[in-house]
C-alpha positions in Angstrom: 20.2 -81.0 65.1 18.2 -84.4 65.2 15.9 -85.7 62.4 12.9 -85.3 64.4 13.6 -82.0 65.4 15.0 -81.1 61.6 11.6 -82.3 60.3 9.3 -80.3 62.8 11.4 -77.3 62.3 11.1 -77.3 58.2 7.7 -78.2 58.7 7.3 -75.0 60.8 8.9 -72.7 58.4 6.3 -74.2 55.6 3.5 -73.0 57.5 1.3 -69.7 57.4 2.5 -67.1 59.3 -1.1 -66.9 61.1 -1.0 -70.8 62.0 2.7 -70.5 63.0 1.9 -68.1 65.3 -1.3 -69.9 66.9 1.1 -72.8 67.1 3.6 -70.9 68.8 1.1 -69.3 71.4 -0.1 -73.3 72.1 3.3 -74.1 72.5 4.1 -71.3 75.1 0.9 -72.2 76.9 1.4 -75.5 77.2 5.0 -75.0 78.6 3.2 -72.7 81.0 0.8 -75.2 82.3 3.6 -77.3 83.0 5.7 -75.2 84.9 3.1 -73.3 86.6 -0.1 -75.4 86.7 -3.4 -73.5 87.2 -6.0 -75.0 90.1 -9.3 -75.8 89.1 -12.0 -73.9 90.6 -13.0 -76.4 93.0 -13.0 -77.1 97.1 -10.9 -79.9 98.3 -11.8 -81.9 101.2 -9.7 -85.0 102.3 -8.8 -87.1 105.0 -9.5 -90.2 107.0 -12.3 -92.0 108.1 -11.6 -93.9 110.8 -13.1 -95.2 114.4 -12.6 -94.0 117.9 -9.4 -95.9 118.4 -7.7 -94.6 115.1 -8.4 -97.8 112.9 -9.3 -97.1 109.4 -12.8 -97.5 108.3 -13.1 -99.1 104.5 -15.7 -98.5 102.0 -17.2 -95.6 104.8 -19.4 -92.7 103.3 -18.0 -89.1 103.9 -20.9 -86.6 102.7 -20.0 -82.7 102.0 -23.2 -81.0 103.1 -23.6 -77.6 102.0 -26.7 -76.0 104.1 -29.4 -79.0 104.4 -28.1 -80.2 100.7 -25.7 -83.0 100.0 -23.3 -81.3 98.2 -21.3 -84.4 97.1 -19.7 -87.3 98.7 -17.0 -89.9 98.7 -16.0 -93.5 99.4 -13.2 -94.5 101.8 -10.6 -96.6 100.8 -8.9 -99.6 102.2 -7.1 -97.2 104.1 -9.6 -95.1 105.1 -8.6 -92.3 103.0 -11.4 -90.1 101.0 -11.5 -87.0 98.7 -14.1 -84.9 98.0 -14.4 -82.2 95.3 -16.8 -79.5 95.0 -17.1 -76.4 92.5 -18.7 -73.7 95.3 -17.4 -72.5 98.1 -19.4 -71.9 101.4 -19.7 -73.1 104.3 -20.0 -77.0 105.2 -20.1 -79.7 107.6 -18.7 -83.5 106.8 -21.2 -86.4 107.8 -19.2 -89.8 108.2 -21.0 -93.1 108.0 -19.9 -96.8 108.2 -21.6 -100.0 108.6 -21.7 -100.9 112.5 -20.9 -97.2 113.7 -23.0 -94.3 114.9 -23.0 -91.6 112.6 -20.4 -88.5 113.0 -20.7 -84.7 112.1 -18.0 -82.7 111.7 -18.5 -79.1 112.8 -19.1 -76.3 110.2 -16.2 -74.7 108.2 -15.5 -72.2 105.4 -14.2 -74.0 102.0 -12.8 -71.5 99.5 -13.1 -72.3 96.2 -9.4 -73.4 95.4 -8.5 -74.8 98.8 -7.4 -77.8 100.0 -9.0 -78.6 103.4 -8.1 -81.7 105.9 -10.7 -83.0 108.1 -10.5 -86.6 109.6 -14.0 -87.8 110.5 -14.1 -90.1 113.7 -16.8 -92.7 114.1 -18.1 -93.7 117.3 -17.2 -97.4 118.7 -20.3 -96.9 120.7 -24.1 -96.1 120.7 -23.8 -94.5 123.9 -21.5 -91.6 123.7 -19.4 -89.7 120.2 -17.5 -87.6 122.4 -13.9 -85.7 121.6 -11.7 -84.1 124.5 -9.2 -81.6 124.0 -8.6 -81.3 127.7 -6.3 -84.4 128.7 -3.7 -83.7 126.2 -4.1 -80.4 124.5 -5.4 -81.9 120.8 -8.5 -82.9 119.9 -8.7 -86.9 120.9 -11.3 -89.4 120.8 -12.4 -90.5 124.6 -11.5 -93.7 123.6 -7.9 -93.3 122.8 -7.4 -91.0 126.2 -5.2 -92.7 128.9 -6.9 -90.5 131.6 -10.4 -90.0 133.0 -12.2 -87.6 131.4 -16.1 -86.6 132.1 -18.2 -84.5 129.5 -21.1 -82.3 130.1 -22.9 -81.7 126.8 -24.7 -78.4 125.8 -28.1 -80.0 126.3 -27.6 -80.7 129.7 -27.0 -77.1 130.6 -30.2 -76.2 128.9 -32.6 -76.4 131.7 -30.0 -75.1 134.5 -29.2 -71.5 135.4 -25.8 -72.4 136.5 -23.5 -74.9 136.2 -23.1 -76.4 139.5 -25.8 -78.8 139.3 -24.7 -80.8 136.9 -20.8 -80.7 138.1 -22.7 -82.8 140.9 -23.2 -85.5 138.2 -19.7 -86.5 137.3 -17.7 -89.4 139.4 -15.3 -88.0 141.8 -17.0 -84.5 141.9 -18.4 -83.5 145.3 -19.8 -80.0 145.5 -20.2 -77.6 148.3 -22.5 -74.7 148.2 -22.2 -72.4 151.5 -25.6 -70.5 150.7 -28.7 -70.5 148.3 -29.3 -69.2 145.2 -25.9 -68.5 143.5 -24.2 -68.5 146.8 -20.4 -69.6 146.9 -19.6 -72.9 145.6 -16.8 -75.2 145.6 -15.4 -78.5 143.8 -13.7 -81.4 145.7 -12.4 -83.4 143.2 -11.4 -87.3 144.3 -10.7 -85.7 148.2 -8.5 -82.8 146.6 -8.8 -79.1 147.9 -11.6 -76.7 146.7 -8.7 -74.7 145.2 -6.8 -77.3 143.7 -8.8 -77.2 140.4 -8.0 -75.5 137.7 -10.8 -73.9 135.7 -10.6 -72.5 132.1 -12.6 -71.1 129.9 -11.4 -71.8 126.1 -8.1 -72.6 127.8 -8.0 -68.9 129.8 -7.8 -69.6 133.4 -10.6 -68.4 135.6 -9.2 -69.1 138.9 -8.3 -66.3 141.6 -4.8 -66.1 142.3 -4.2 -69.1 144.2 -6.0 -71.4 142.7 -10.1 -70.7 144.2 -12.9 -70.5 142.1 -16.4 -69.8 142.7 -18.5 -71.9 140.7 -21.7 -70.1 141.6 -20.4 -67.3 139.7 -20.7 -69.3 136.3 -24.3 -69.4 134.6 -25.3 -71.8 132.1 -25.4 -69.1 129.3 -22.7 -68.9 126.8 -21.4 -72.4 127.9 -21.1 -74.8 125.0 -20.1 -78.0 127.2 -17.5 -78.9 130.1 -15.1 -81.6 130.5 -13.7 -82.5 133.7 -10.3 -84.2 134.0 -9.9 -86.2 137.0 -6.6 -85.7 138.2 -3.6 -83.5 138.5 -2.8 -81.8 134.9 0.0 -79.4 135.4 1.7 -80.4 132.6 -0.8 -78.9 130.2 -2.2 -76.1 132.4 0.1 -75.2 134.8 0.3 -74.4 138.4 -3.0 -74.9 140.4 -4.2 -78.0 138.2 -3.4 -79.9 141.6 -6.5 -82.2 141.9 -8.5 -81.7 138.4 -9.0 -79.5 135.4 -12.3 -78.2 134.6 -13.0 -76.6 131.1 -15.7 -74.6 129.7 -15.9 -74.0 126.2 -17.9 -70.8 124.2 -20.1 -71.7 121.2 -19.3 -70.8 118.0 -22.0 -69.1 115.0 -23.2 -72.1 112.5 -25.1 -71.5 109.5 -25.3 -69.4 107.0 -28.8 -67.7 108.7 -28.3 -65.8 111.7 -29.9 -67.9 114.6 -31.8 -65.6 117.3 -33.2 -67.2 120.4 -34.8 -65.8 123.5 -35.8 -67.6 126.8 -37.7 -66.3 129.8 -39.2 -68.2 132.6 -40.2 -67.4 136.1 -40.9 -69.4 139.5 -41.0 -69.4 143.1 -38.7 -67.4 145.3 -39.3 -64.6 142.8 -37.2 -66.2 140.3 -37.3 -64.3 136.6 -34.8 -65.6 134.3 -34.2 -63.6 130.6 -31.5 -65.4 127.6 -31.2 -63.8 124.4 -28.7 -65.4 122.2 -28.0 -65.1 118.4 -25.1 -66.6 116.2 -24.2 -67.5 112.2 -21.9 -67.3 109.8 -21.2 -64.9 107.0 -18.2 -66.4 104.4 -15.5 -66.6 106.5 -16.3 -65.1 109.4 -18.8 -66.8 112.4 -20.1 -65.0 115.1 -22.0 -65.7 118.6 -23.4 -63.2 121.3 -25.3 -64.2 124.4 -26.9 -62.1 127.2 -28.7 -63.1 130.1 -30.2 -62.0 133.8 -31.3 -64.4 137.0 -32.9 -62.5 139.4 -33.9 -64.8 143.0 -35.1 -63.8 146.5 -33.8 -67.2 148.0 -35.9 -68.5 150.9 -33.5 -66.3 153.3 -34.2 -62.6 154.1 -31.6 -60.3 153.1 -30.6 -62.6 150.3 -31.6 -61.1 147.2 -29.1 -62.1 144.4 -29.0 -61.6 140.5 -26.5 -63.1 138.2 -25.9 -61.3 134.6 -23.9 -63.0 131.9 -22.6 -61.5 128.5 -21.0 -63.6 125.9 -19.2 -63.0 122.7 -17.5 -65.3 120.1 -16.0 -64.1 117.0 -13.8 -66.0 114.7 -12.4 -65.0 111.2 -10.3 -67.3 108.6 -7.9 -64.7 107.1 -6.0 -67.2 105.1 -6.9 -70.8 104.4 -4.8 -72.2 107.2 -5.1 -69.0 109.6 -7.8 -68.3 111.9 -8.3 -65.3 114.4 -10.6 -65.3 117.0 -11.7 -63.0 120.0 -13.7 -64.0 123.1 -15.2 -62.4 125.6 -17.0 -63.5 129.0 -18.4 -60.8 131.5 -20.0 -61.8 134.6 -21.5 -59.7 137.2 -22.9 -61.7 140.4 -25.2 -59.4 143.3 -25.7 -61.5 146.6 -26.9 -61.0 150.5 -24.9 -61.8 153.2 -27.0 -63.4 155.5 -24.4 -65.3 157.3 -24.7 -69.0 158.5 -28.4 -69.0 159.5 -28.5 -72.1 161.6 -25.7 -70.7 163.7 -27.1 -67.3 164.3 -31.2 -67.8 163.9 -31.1 -64.5 162.1 -29.7 -62.9 158.8 -26.8 -60.2 158.7 -27.5 -57.2 156.5 -24.8 -57.4 153.9 -24.2 -57.5 149.9 -21.3 -58.9 148.0 -20.8 -58.3 144.5 -18.3 -59.9 142.1 -17.4 -58.8 139.1 -15.6 -60.9 136.6 -14.2 -60.3 133.1 -12.5 -63.2 130.7 -10.9 -62.1 127.4 -8.9 -63.6 124.8 -7.4 -63.1 121.3 -6.0 -65.9 119.5 -4.2 -67.2 116.4 -4.5 -70.8 115.2 -2.4 -71.3 112.1 -1.3 -74.6 110.5 1.3 -75.2 108.0 1.5 -77.9 105.4 2.9 -81.3 106.9 0.6 -81.3 109.9 2.3 -79.0 111.6 0.6 -76.8 114.0 0.8 -73.3 115.6 -1.2 -71.7 118.5 -0.9 -68.0 119.9 -3.1 -66.7 122.8 -3.5 -63.7 124.5 -5.6 -64.3 127.6 -6.9 -61.8 130.5 -8.9 -62.1 133.7 -10.2 -59.2 135.8 -11.7 -60.2 139.0 -13.1 -58.1 141.6 -15.4 -58.7 144.6 -16.5 -55.9 147.1 -18.4 -57.2 150.7 -20.0 -54.4 152.5 -22.0 -55.0 155.5 -25.1 -52.1 156.1 -25.6 -51.5 160.5 -25.3 -54.4 162.6 -28.2 -56.7 163.7 -28.6 -59.4 167.0 -27.6 -58.6 170.6 -25.1 -56.1 171.9 -22.5 -57.0 174.4 -20.2 -54.4 175.5 -17.1 -56.5 176.9 -14.5 -54.3 179.5 -17.2 -51.2 180.0 -15.8 -48.0 181.4 -12.0 -48.4 180.2 -10.0 -47.5 177.5 -10.5 -51.1 176.1 -14.2 -50.8 175.9 -15.9 -52.2 172.5 -19.1 -53.5 171.9 -19.6 -56.9 169.7 -23.1 -58.0 168.3 -24.2 -61.7 168.6 -26.9 -63.8 167.2 -30.2 -64.9 168.7 -30.2 -68.2 171.1 -29.7 -71.3 169.1 -29.2 -75.0 169.1 -27.0 -76.6 166.6 -27.9 -79.9 165.9 -25.1 -82.3 164.0 -25.7 -85.2 161.9 -23.4 -86.8 164.4 -26.1 -86.6 167.2 -24.5 -83.9 169.3 -26.0 -80.8 169.9 -24.6 -77.2 171.4 -27.0 -74.4 172.3 -26.1 -70.2 173.0 -25.4 -67.6 171.0 -22.8 -66.6 168.5 -20.5 -64.0 167.5 -21.2 -62.0 164.4 -18.2 -61.3 162.9 -18.5 -58.1 159.9 -15.9 -56.6 158.1 -16.2 -55.0 154.8 -13.4 -56.2 152.5 -12.1 -55.5 148.6 -10.4 -57.9 146.9 -8.9 -58.0 143.3 -7.0 -60.9 141.3 -6.2 -59.7 138.1 -4.0 -62.0 135.1 -2.5 -61.5 132.1 -1.2 -65.0 130.3 0.8 -65.0 127.0 0.4 -68.7 125.8 2.2 -70.4 122.4 1.8 -73.9 121.4 3.0 -75.7 118.4 2.4 -79.6 117.6 3.1 -81.7 114.6 1.9 -85.2 113.6 4.8 -87.3 112.6 2.8 -90.2 111.4 -0.6 -91.8 112.6 1.2 -93.2 115.5 3.0 -90.2 116.9 2.6 -86.3 117.9 4.3 -84.0 119.6 3.5 -80.6 121.5 5.6 -78.3 123.3 4.5 -74.9 125.1 5.7 -72.1 126.6 3.3 -70.1 129.3 4.1 -66.3 130.6 1.9 -65.4 133.5 1.6 -61.7 135.4 -0.5 -61.9 138.4 -1.9 -59.1 140.2 -3.7 -58.6 143.5 -4.7 -57.1 146.6 -6.9 -56.5 149.5 -8.1 -53.7 151.0 -9.8 -54.1 154.6 -11.0 -50.5 156.1 -11.9 -51.4 159.8 -8.1 -52.9 160.0 -6.7 -50.0 157.7 -4.6 -52.8 155.6 -4.0 -52.1 151.6 -2.1 -54.7 150.5 -0.7 -55.6 146.9 1.5 -58.6 145.4 2.3 -59.2 141.8 3.9 -62.5 140.9 5.5 -63.3 137.5 5.5 -66.8 136.3 7.1 -68.6 133.3 6.3 -72.6 132.1 7.8 -74.8 129.3 6.2 -77.7 128.5 6.7 -81.1 126.5 4.4 -83.9 125.8 4.6 -86.8 123.3 1.4 -88.9 122.7 0.1 -91.4 120.1 -0.4 -95.2 119.6 0.9 -98.6 118.6 -1.1 -100.8 116.2 -3.7 -98.9 117.6 -4.1 -100.8 120.9 -1.7 -99.4 122.8 -2.1 -95.5 123.6 0.4 -93.3 125.2 0.5 -90.1 126.6 4.0 -89.1 128.3 4.9 -85.6 129.2 6.5 -83.0 131.4 6.3 -79.3 132.6 9.3 -77.1 133.9 7.4 -73.8 136.0 9.3 -71.0 137.3 6.8 -69.4 140.0 7.8 -66.1 141.4 6.7 -67.5 144.9 8.4 -70.7 145.4 10.9 -70.9 142.9 11.4 -74.3 140.6 8.6 -76.9 140.3 8.9 -79.9 137.8 5.5 -81.8 137.0 5.6 -85.3 135.1 2.6 -87.1 133.7 2.5 -90.5 132.1 -0.7 -92.3 130.8 -1.2 -95.8 129.2 -4.3 -97.2 127.7 -4.6 -100.6 126.3 -7.1 -102.4 124.4 -6.3 -106.6 124.5 -8.1 -107.0 121.4 -9.1 -110.8 122.9 -12.4 -111.8 121.4 -13.7 -112.4 124.7 -12.6 -109.0 125.7 -14.2 -107.4 122.8 -14.7 -103.6 123.9 -12.3 -103.7 126.8 -10.0 -101.1 127.9 -7.5 -100.6 130.3 -5.6 -97.7 131.9 -3.4 -96.3 134.1 -1.9 -92.9 135.3 0.9 -91.0 137.1 1.1 -87.7 137.5 2.3 -84.5 139.7 0.7 -81.4 140.1 1.8 -78.1 142.2 -0.9 -75.1 143.2 0.7 -71.8 144.5 -1.1 -70.1 147.7 -3.6 -67.4 147.3 -2.7 -63.9 147.6 -4.9 -63.6 150.8 -2.9 -66.6 152.2 0.5 -64.9 151.8 -1.0 -61.6 153.5 -1.9 -63.6 156.8 1.4 -66.6 156.9 2.2 -67.7 159.9 5.9 -67.2 158.9 4.8 -63.5 159.1 3.1 -63.7 162.6 5.7 -65.2 164.6 9.1 -64.5 166.4 12.4 -65.8 165.1 12.3 -68.1 167.8 8.9 -69.3 167.3 9.8 -69.8 164.0 12.7 -72.1 164.8 10.7 -73.8 167.3 7.9 -74.6 165.5 9.9 -75.2 162.5 7.5 -72.8 160.3 8.6 -72.0 157.0 7.8 -69.0 154.3 4.6 -70.1 152.2 5.7 -72.2 149.4 4.1 -74.7 146.9 1.0 -77.0 147.8 1.6 -80.4 146.2 0.2 -83.4 144.9 0.6 -86.8 143.8 -1.3 -89.3 142.0 -1.9 -92.9 140.5 -4.7 -94.6 138.8 -5.7 -97.4 137.5 -9.1 -98.6 135.6 -10.6 -100.6 133.3 -13.8 -99.4 130.7 -16.1 -102.2 129.1 -18.5 -102.2 126.6 -21.4 -104.3 126.6 -24.6 -105.5 124.4 -23.5 -104.2 121.0 -22.0 -101.0 122.6 -25.6 -99.9 123.9 -23.7 -100.1 127.9 -20.5 -98.7 129.0 -19.2 -99.5 132.3 -16.4 -98.2 133.8 -14.6 -99.0 137.1 -11.1 -97.3 138.7 -8.5 -96.5 141.5 -7.2 -93.8 142.6 -4.3 -92.9 145.3 -3.8 -89.1 146.0 -1.2 -87.5 148.5 -1.7 -83.9 148.9 1.1 -82.7 150.8 2.4 -79.3 151.9 -1.3 -78.2 152.0 -2.5 -74.8 153.8 -3.5 -75.5 157.6 -5.9 -72.2 158.6 -5.2 -71.5 162.5 -7.8 -69.7 164.1 -6.2 -66.7 166.4 -7.6 -68.6 169.2 -5.5 -71.6 168.9 -2.6 -70.1 167.5 -2.6 -68.3 171.0 -2.6 -71.3 172.9 0.0 -73.2 170.8 2.4 -70.3 170.8 1.1 -68.1 173.7 1.1 -65.2 171.7 -2.1 -63.5 170.4 -2.1 -61.6 167.1 -5.3 -60.6 167.2 -4.0 -56.8 167.6 -2.7 -56.8 164.1 -6.4 -57.1 162.6 -5.8 -60.7 161.7 -8.3 -63.8 162.9 -6.2 -66.6 162.1 -2.9 -67.6 159.9 -1.9 -70.1 157.2 1.3 -72.7 157.2 2.0 -75.5 154.8 1.8 -77.8 157.2 -1.1 -80.2 156.3 -0.8 -83.5 154.4 -3.2 -85.8 154.0 -4.2 -88.7 151.7 -6.8 -89.6 149.4 -7.7 -93.1 147.9 -10.9 -94.8 146.4 -12.6 -96.1 144.0 -14.7 -94.9 141.0 -17.9 -96.7 139.3 -19.7 -95.1 136.5 -22.2 -96.9 134.1 -24.1 -95.5 130.9 -26.7 -97.1 129.3 -28.9 -96.5 125.8 -31.1 -99.5 125.2 -33.3 -97.7 122.5 -32.7 -94.5 120.6 -34.8 -92.8 123.0 -33.9 -93.6 126.5 -30.6 -92.8 128.4 -29.5 -93.8 131.4 -26.4 -93.4 133.6 -25.3 -93.2 137.2 -22.0 -93.3 139.2 -20.7 -94.0 142.5 -17.3 -93.1 144.6 -15.5 -94.3 147.8 -13.6 -92.0 149.2 -10.9 -93.1 152.1 -9.3 -89.7 153.4 -6.8 -89.9 156.3 -4.9 -86.7 157.4 -1.3 -87.5 158.1 -0.3 -84.1 159.6 -1.4 -80.8 161.1 -0.1 -77.9 162.8 -2.4 -77.6 165.5 -2.1 -81.5 166.5 1.1 -82.8 165.6 3.5 -83.6 168.4 5.9 -81.5 166.7 3.8 -78.1 166.8 2.9 -79.1 170.6 0.0 -82.0 170.1 -2.8 -80.1 171.2 -6.3 -79.9 170.2 -9.4 -77.8 171.3 -12.0 -79.0 173.4 -15.8 -77.8 174.0 -16.2 -77.2 178.0 -19.2 -79.2 177.7 -17.7 -82.0 176.0 -14.2 -82.3 177.9 -12.9 -85.5 176.6 -14.0 -85.3 172.8 -10.8 -83.9 170.8 -12.2 -81.3 167.9 -10.4 -79.6 165.6 -11.6 -76.1 165.3 -10.8 -74.9 162.1 -8.6 -77.9 160.7 -8.8 -81.4 160.5 -7.5 -83.8 163.4 -4.5 -86.3 162.4 -5.8 -89.6 161.5 -9.4 -88.2 160.9 -11.2 -87.2 157.5 -10.4 -83.8 155.5 -13.4 -81.8 156.2 -16.2 -81.7 153.4 -15.4 -84.9 151.7 -18.1 -87.5 152.2 -17.0 -91.1 152.2 -19.7 -91.9 149.8 -20.8 -89.7 147.2 -23.2 -90.6 143.5 -25.3 -89.6 141.1 -28.1 -91.2 138.6 -29.8 -89.6 135.9 -32.4 -90.7 133.2 -33.6 -89.0 130.1 -36.3 -90.4 128.0 -36.7 -88.0 124.5 -39.6 -88.2 121.6 -40.1 -85.8 118.6 -41.7 -83.2 120.8 -41.6 -83.5 124.3 -38.7 -85.1 126.8 -38.5 -85.4 130.6 -35.5 -85.9 132.8 -35.0 -86.8 136.0 -31.7 -86.7 138.0 -30.6 -87.4 141.8 -27.5 -86.5 143.5 -26.0 -88.5 146.6 -23.6 -88.0 149.6 -22.9 -89.6 152.7 -22.1 -87.7 155.9 -18.5 -86.2 156.0 -16.4 -84.5 158.9 -16.8 -80.8 159.3 -16.5 -77.8 162.0 -19.0 -75.4 163.0 -15.5 -72.7 162.9 -16.8 -71.2 166.0 -14.0 -71.3 168.3 -14.0 -68.9 170.7 -17.2 -67.6 169.0 -19.7 -68.1 172.4 -21.7 -64.8 174.1 -18.7 -65.7 177.1 -15.8 -65.8 174.2 -15.5 -69.9 175.0 -15.6 -72.8 172.6 -19.1 -74.0 173.7 -20.3 -73.8 170.1 -17.9 -76.3 168.7 -19.2 -79.8 167.9 -17.3 -83.0 167.3 -16.0 -83.0 163.7 -16.8 -86.7 162.9 -19.8 -86.7 160.7 -20.7 -83.4 161.3 -22.5 -82.5 158.1 -25.9 -84.6 157.0 -25.8 -86.7 153.9 -28.8 -85.9 151.6 -30.2 -87.0 148.6 -31.3 -83.9 146.1 -33.7 -84.8 143.2 -34.0 -82.7 140.5 -36.2 -82.9 137.4 -37.4 -81.2 134.0 -39.5 -81.7 131.0 -39.7 -79.8 127.6 -42.6 -79.8 125.0 -42.6 -78.1 121.4 -45.5 -76.1 120.4 -44.0 -75.6 116.9 -40.8 -76.1 115.3 -39.7 -72.6 116.9 -41.7 -72.8 120.0 -41.0 -74.7 123.5 -41.9 -74.7 126.7 -40.0 -76.1 129.5 -39.9 -76.7 133.1 -37.6 -77.5 136.0 -38.1 -79.0 139.5 -35.3 -78.5 141.8 -34.6 -80.3 145.4 -38.1 -82.1 145.1 -37.4 -83.9 148.2 -37.1 -80.0 150.4 -34.0 -81.3 151.6 -32.5 -78.6 153.8 -29.1 -80.5 154.4 -27.7 -80.2 150.9 -24.9 -77.6 152.2 -22.3 -77.8 154.9 -23.5 -77.1 158.3 -25.1 -74.0 159.3 -26.1 -73.3 155.9 -29.8 -74.5 155.1 -30.1 -75.1 151.4 -32.6 -73.7 149.2 -36.3 -75.5 149.5 -38.2 -76.9 146.7 -38.5 -74.8 143.6 -39.8 -74.3 140.7 -39.4 -72.8 137.0 -41.5 -72.7 134.0 -40.9 -70.7 130.7 -40.7 -70.8 127.1 -38.1 -70.8 124.6 -38.4 -69.3 120.8 -36.4 -69.6 117.7 -35.9 -67.5 114.7 -33.7 -67.8 111.5 -31.1 -70.1 111.2 -31.5 -73.4 109.4 
């Protein structure tokens, strides 16, 4: 025994028993604290304060907000690190402040009394926008760090809208085509890509029909927290169908310890009536949001009454400090008339279509120590479409009377069809009606793991399993077809930066598709900030990527390969349907000017879309092959024989000269050229259709001609918008513009004599247009607001493609109330 321990032992033995026991208890307690330290009852929030390029912001301030009160705050050190402690559990938000930066607000979160929470705060480099994107990389990333072109639509941009289509018009590279009024079928053509080449997701769950098609007219503005549009293929993260773009919708989450209830009601001409209710809030670890709306309108055409019903729910629960469970559901019911192409028929058809779309998901979000994140999602889509016709209208014509082949067809009124190219045609068009019932269902299991190794590199890996099912029933032809596809996908991606100046994103995916087998989809993107004083605020970016899209169920049912004989298959080299493919290069430059009050962007893109689907109408098919397939009940067929190039330039500007005024606009030039088509390629007979009244003018009846533009892709399109807001009121105006575009009347062999006199030359057939909308709000009190929305101020009837008159000038006015909340 040492001398010191011996003295302590002797002293201890000489103490009274009571004092010795107390000292013993104290010694054991000290040992327990040393081995099993007890944490103080305080929430610890820590992280880094950086700018949008990832550079640390020293001596910045981070405030911890508890409701409207500043609970406490901290300052960042030279490396941007901060740490805040607070003795009370609850729901908090963070506000980051830095000299020369726009304040940043971190979304509300729950913190327990003994939790350690990591929250990075990103300050914006510009006064124009302060945004983070998930779509481009699968991880929350500030826009300046992205290598790919991404645009965002904010929640407030949708406040006065009934749907999302008009705000999608206000995106660079995007062209919206709506065949009908109100919530008529609405398609998106991004950078000249096909309308079924856009991957559409809601909180990550795919919304597309099996095969990529999606009708944006079925999406109401209710329950949409924002929209991200990624321009270019991104099959690496989103799988098949992300051939030309990704459109991502997000659902709002409840915030605030007091429930916030809101009601909005409005009415307008064309019997427009809309009502919306929503409630959201948070209780301790639980957050909740729910909304319901119904929109009714008669539209301007007879037999075209429409309603759109939307129901949304979003509930999240923080089970453990690093584990969150969430469930999201969205249900849409659309019922609309089927008046047909009024300008071709001179009358409206008696029909009704109903779409019922249900999307739901349950997900688990878990993080371990060391910045390792795991995410599991099970998502479903249940989509059903029913089209029914109630009797015949028009002029009846009996063919082959008195024979066993006798049948009656109906034709529209005598009309004169005029194209924007100066050509016209007169006659009566055939009315084709056929009831049908379509289903398109999908179940998806998705797992993602990502780890941040350091500030400069993050790795992401993912696995996706998809089970797709669908069917088509056409009673008039006695057909009842069903298909099921099972697909697998594996993904790997690396992203990060070097010295906060060079940002990169490199990834690849391997997909095993039930229909077309194995496909590889690479993607690489780079963004560089030169950092030279003369070029402060300059960003250069470049991307390369490939995409794939599977054919739709209906395409597989009517595949040309299934309709031809073996000899014809060999003669025309027709193969079974396979994947549609795309390849994209793009480069661009972003520049901040005038103290970051103005951001200008300019980009060039070059796309190649091959193995696309040609739709060959039955008349042209019979002319080429010498075989009619009308006896099978099919009025056309598809084959992977279309290929075209689409290159162009995108320009966009965002300017915020004052706190109250924001101006933005964009322009897209598109050079599209068809390089291969089944019905006009010499390998397939080299034939095109003609109108007997225009014998020397070749026409693509349902397909573009080689050397021409793809249909419904105008070479010039653009948009402009201005917003001015004050404390109690605000006004806005938007204009979407497009030049003439190539198209077809699609009336091959459809005149009253079974001929092509109603076809018109494709070049510049669709009219150009300018669509102008305006709106305003006025706050009566803190909880009540009046609003007014004016749509199509110029009363332009040529916003839709030829044959489909646009909705005339319309007006809606209403009031919004809010109760509760903070």
